[in-house]
N, C-alpha and C positions, 0 to 999 in steps of 0.2 A: 584116537583109535577106537575101534568098536570091538567088543568082546563077543565070543561065540555064545550061543544060547546055553550051552552046557556050563561054561564058565560063569555066565550070569546067574544060573540057578544056584551054583555053589556060593557065590558072593552074596546074592540077594536074600538067601534063606533067613538071615538075621540082620537085615539092613537097618540103618538109622531112619532113612527116608526113602519111600518109594514114590516116584513121580509118574503119574499116568498121563501120557501125551507128550510127544516130542516136537510140538510147535514152539512158537516164540516164548510163550509163558513157561511151559515146562522145561525147555532147554535152558532158559535164563536162570530159573531158580535152581536147577540141578547144578549148573556151573558155579553159582554163587555159594551154594552149600558145600559142594565138593572142594572149593577153594579154602573153606574153613576147616577142612579135614574130616568132614562127615562122610560116612559110608552111604553113598547115594546111588540108587538104581533108577534109571530113566527108561521107560518102556514106550514104544511107539508102534501102533497097530500096522502102519504101512512101512515102506522102505523109502528112505531119501535117495535122490530127490523125488518128491511126489507133488502133483499139482495141488495148488490151493489158491482160491480167489482171495482178493484183498491186497492188492499190490502197492497201494499208496501209503507212504509213511508220513509222519509229522515232524516238524523241526525239533520238538522236545524228545524225539527218539535219539537224536544225535549224541547227547551226553551219555545216554545209556550204552551206546555202542562203545564209546571211549572207556567207560568203566568196565565193560566186559572184555575189552582188548580186541574187538573185531572191527573197529572203525575202518581200517585200511582195506580189509576184505570186502566190506559192504560197499565202500566207494568204488571198487572195481566192477561191481555188478549193477550199480545204481545209475539211474537217469536223474540228474539234478532237477529238483522241483522247487522253484522260487516263489510260487504263488498258486492261487486258485482262481479260475475264471468262471463266472456265472453268466449263463446265456438264457434269456427269457423271450418267448415269442410275444409277450405282452409289453415288451420294452424295446426301444429303438436300437440300443447298442449294448454290447457285452461289457461287463465290468470285471476287472481283475484286482484281486487283493494280493499285495506283495507282503510276504512274511517279514521283510526287512522293516516294515512300518508298524510292527507290533510294539507294545510298551517296552519290552526288552529286545534290543536290536542285536543281541548276541547270537541268535539262531535264525539266520536269514534264509535258510533253505533246508530241504529234506531230500529224500530220494523216492523215486518209483522203482520197484524191484520185482523181478520174477520171484514169486514166493517159493517156488521149488528150490531155487538157488539160495535165497535168503534163509529159509528155514534150515536147509542143509548146513549152512555155515554155523548157525547157532547150535545145531545138534552136535556137529563135530567139535565145537568149542567146549561143550559140556563134557564130552568124552576126554578131550585134551586136558581139562582141568581135573579129571580124576573120577568122574561119574562113570558107572557101568552103564553103557548105552546099548539097549537091546531093541532091534527092529523086528517087524513081523510078529509082534507079541501084544496081545490084547487082554486087558483086565476085564473080567466078566462079572465079578462080584466082590464086595468088600464086607468082611465081618469084623466088627470091632470087638476087642477083648481087653483083658487087664493089662496085657503087655503092648498094646497098640492096635494092630489090625492084621488079620489074615486075608490076603488078597488072592483070589482065584485067577489064574493066568491061563490063557490058551495061546499056544504058538501056532504059526501058520502051517506047520507040518502035522497039526492035530494033537500034539502033546498037551496035557493039562498039568498044571502045577499049583501048589499053594505056597505063597511066600509070606513070611512073617516080617513085619516092619513096625518100628516105633511110631512113625508118623506117615500119613498119606497126603500127598498133594494131588488134587484132581485138576489137571490141565487138559482134560479130554475134549475141550472145545464144544462144538454143537452136539456132540454125543452126550454131554451132560451126565456122566456116569453116576456120580453120587446123588445129584439132584433128582434124577429119574428113579434111582433105587429107593431114595427116601420119600419120594412123592411130594417134593417141595418145589417143583418147577411148574410154572403156569404161563399161559399165553399172556403177553403184555396187554392189560386191559385198556390202555390209552394209546396204543399204536398197533397198526395192522397192515403189513405189507408183505410182498413176495418179490423175488428177483429172477431175472433171466439174463444170461451173459455168455460172451464168447470172445475170442481173440481175432484181430484182423491184421493183415499186412497191407501196406500201401496207403494207410490213412493220411490225410493232409494234416500236417502239424504246423504250429506257429514257428516262426523263424527266430534264430538267435537265442537269447537267454530264456525266452518263454517257451522253448520247444518242449520242455519236460513238464510244464504246468498241467495240473489236472483241470479238466473242464467239466462243469455241471450244466446240463441242459434240462430245463423244465419243459414238460409237455402236459397235455390234458389229463393223463392217467398216472402221473408221478414224475420221475426224473431219471436222467441217464448220467452215467459216468463215462469219461473219456480219459484213459490213463496211458500215456506214452511210455514204452519200455525202451531200454538202451539198445536192443537188437533190432529195432525197426517195427516190432509188433506193438499193437495198441489194444489194451483191454477195454472192451465196451460192455456196459451192463445197463439194464433198465430195472429200477425198483418201482413197482406198480402196486396199485390197490387190488385187493383180491377179486373184486367184481370183474376187473379187466383180465386178470390172469385166467379166471374161470370161463372167459368167453372164447378161449382157444379151441378151434375146431381142426387145426392142422398139426403137423409135427412141430417140435420145438424150434427147429431152424427156420422153417417158413414163417412161423408166428413171430419169431425174433426179428426177422428182416421186415416183416409187415409193420411191426411196432416201430422200428427205426424210421420207416417211411412216414410215420406220423409226426416226426420232428424234422422239419426241413433244414434247419441249421446243422444238425448232426448229419443228416443224409448228404448234404453238400460236402462235408469233410470226409465222408466215406464213399464218395462217388466213384473213385478209382481203386477202392480197397477190396480185398478178397478175404472172406472168412477162412481162417487157417486153423481152426480148432473145433471140436464138438461144441454144440450149444447146450448149456445146462440151465434148468429151471429149478428153483428151490422155493418151497412155501413155508408156512409157519415161521416167518422170518424173525419176529420179535418176541422175546420171552424174558422172564425174570425169575429169580430164585429167592426164596424167603430169607435165607441166611448164607453167609459165605464161610462159616466156620462151625466147628463142633469139637468135641473131645478127640484129639489126635488127628484132625484133618482140617484142610482148608481148600477153597476153590479159587482158581485163577481165571482171569479173562472170560472167554465165552462159556466156560463151564459154569460161570455164575450168572451172567446176563448178556443179552445181545439186543440192541435197540434197532439200529439202522446204520448203514455204512456211509451216510451222506457226508460226514465230516472226517472220514478215514481214521476213526479212533481205535479200531480193533487191535492193531499190533501194539500201539502205545499203551492201551489199557492192560493188555496181557503182560507186557514187559514191566510196566510200572508196578502192577500188582505182584509180579514175581520178586522185584526188589523189596517191596514191603513184606511180602510173604517170607522171604529168606530171613529177615530179622525176626519175624514172628516165630518161625519154626525153631530158630536158634534159641530164642528165649524159652520156648516150651520144653526143649530138650535139656537146656543147661540149668534152668531154674523153674521146675514145675510149679512152685508156689506162685509164680507170676504168670502162669499160662492163661488163666481166665482173663486177666486184665489185657494181656497181649492179644488174645484172640478177639476180644471185644473191640479193641482199637483197630485191628485189621478189618473186622466186619464194617466198622464205620468208614474206613478208608475206601473200601470197595463200593460203597454207595455214593461216595463223593463225586467221582468222575461222571458216572451216568446221570446224576442229578444235575450237574452243571450243563452237560451237553443236551440232555433230554428236552430242556425248555426250548432250545432252538430246533431240535429234530422234530418235535411234535408239531411245530408251526411252520416248518420250512416250505411247505407247499401252499400256505395261506397267502392270499393277495397282499396283505399288509406287510408280512415279513419279506416277501419278494420285493415289494417297493423299497423297503429299507435297505436291502442288499444291493439293489440295482441303482439306488440313488443315495450313496453314502453321504452323511451329513457332518455333524460335529467331529473334528479330527480326533479329539481325545476319546470320544466314544468309539470311533472307528478303530483306534489303537487297541482298545479293550476287546472288541469283537475279534480282531485279528489275533490277539493273544490266545483267545479261546480256540480259534481255528488252528493255531500253531500247537495246541495241546498244552499250553502253559498254565495249567490249573492245579498243579500239585505242589507248587512252590509258593512263596509269600509275595508273589507279584501283586501290586495294588490294583485290583480289578473291580472290587465289589461295588463301589459307588458309580463307576462308569457303566457297568452292566445294569445296575439298577436304573440309571438314566435311560439306557437303551430300551429296557423293558417298559419304562414309563412312556416313552415316545410311542412304542408299539401299541400300548393300550389306549392312549389318547387318540391315535390315528384310527383305531377301531371305532371309537366313540363317534368320530366325525364321518364315518362311513357305515352307518347302521345297517343299511340293506345288504351291502356286500358282506359285512361281518356276520349277519344272521344267516345269509346263504352259505358262507363258508362253514359256519358252525353246524348247520343242518347236514351238509355233505359229510363232514367229519363224523358226526354221530351215526350216519348211515354206514360209513365205512367201518367204524368200530364194531357195529353189530353184525357186519357181514361175516359169515364163517370163513376161517382162514383158508387160503389156497393150499392144496396138497403139493408135496414135493413131487417133482417129475424127473425121471432119469433122462440122460442125454439121448 
């Protein structure tokens, strides 16, 4: 259940934890801490259900849903996703990776979800567990003090408040509230991309079990996602290099449709489809933050870093960091003497996921990595790569040696194709020095 703004003001004036942002990360940590009996306030600037891009989940999300007690609700809104299809215009046939072939066979599928419905389920769950959940409420500034922090709040009706809390969790997503306030957010120096996306009805899907699989289409200026949702709508997006996004001379919708036409394989699957949503373009896509913690605060999910959505890591990173963050906050509040150690450990854990995935993300458009994905080789190595694609990087799954072997094959192939490798390197250097594309409204 949700509280009124007035009730929230009274309860939150001396809360244990104030969570900024009601997306997957914020709602998850609010639920976990409220379960422990903490006085938790969760504020969300919008009102659920609200649109959000990023509909594709990973198999390792599934046990987190079970632990939160929302697995049945998620299953009712989810399109089962058993694998990922890769389509390349430079290769003769598409390749599909089935999650059931990963090292651990226990998580053979995930879901595609409408984020408006998915996020709403998690937000309601936090309120059900005892968090005071307030919508239409934006944090505008945080001032840390001896008792924790004073958070300046603005309600959608124009009222301003100051709430005192012992601990602040920044789950503000791409708003990056604390990182921006502290001046510790920077453009990712080794990746540079932007995105444009929309929803279509009537797209051609695969039949049977493969209907819900995500498809990735490479093309000359980046890559496309194709994400089927349970209600017949398909999410389509293009992640492109800034030089291409800045070439736009038309409105976003026209430009998006023209971009799709550059990928014949995707165009064929959208031949009978109709655009059924506004088209949105967003720039400055990849960024990182120097640190994920400080005295009496921590950052979750996209409030800490965002690289590229090519492997659908966003929701998993947000929720995984929320589980780790809940343990960290509990330690800081229960045993302040252990706070520094706990915060350092959390900061290390926040760098772990992006470090593993970034090696693949930074190279996913290179000819050599495309070849490796489109022509899978050693079965043991393929299992390890599938485990990464499934999000199985936070447990003790034995992947290190197999991933090392995969990387070794990648570098050896580069050596045997020096001209192609040099050309790809020069293009990447040019892209990295290109000024980022600016965000564009719908």
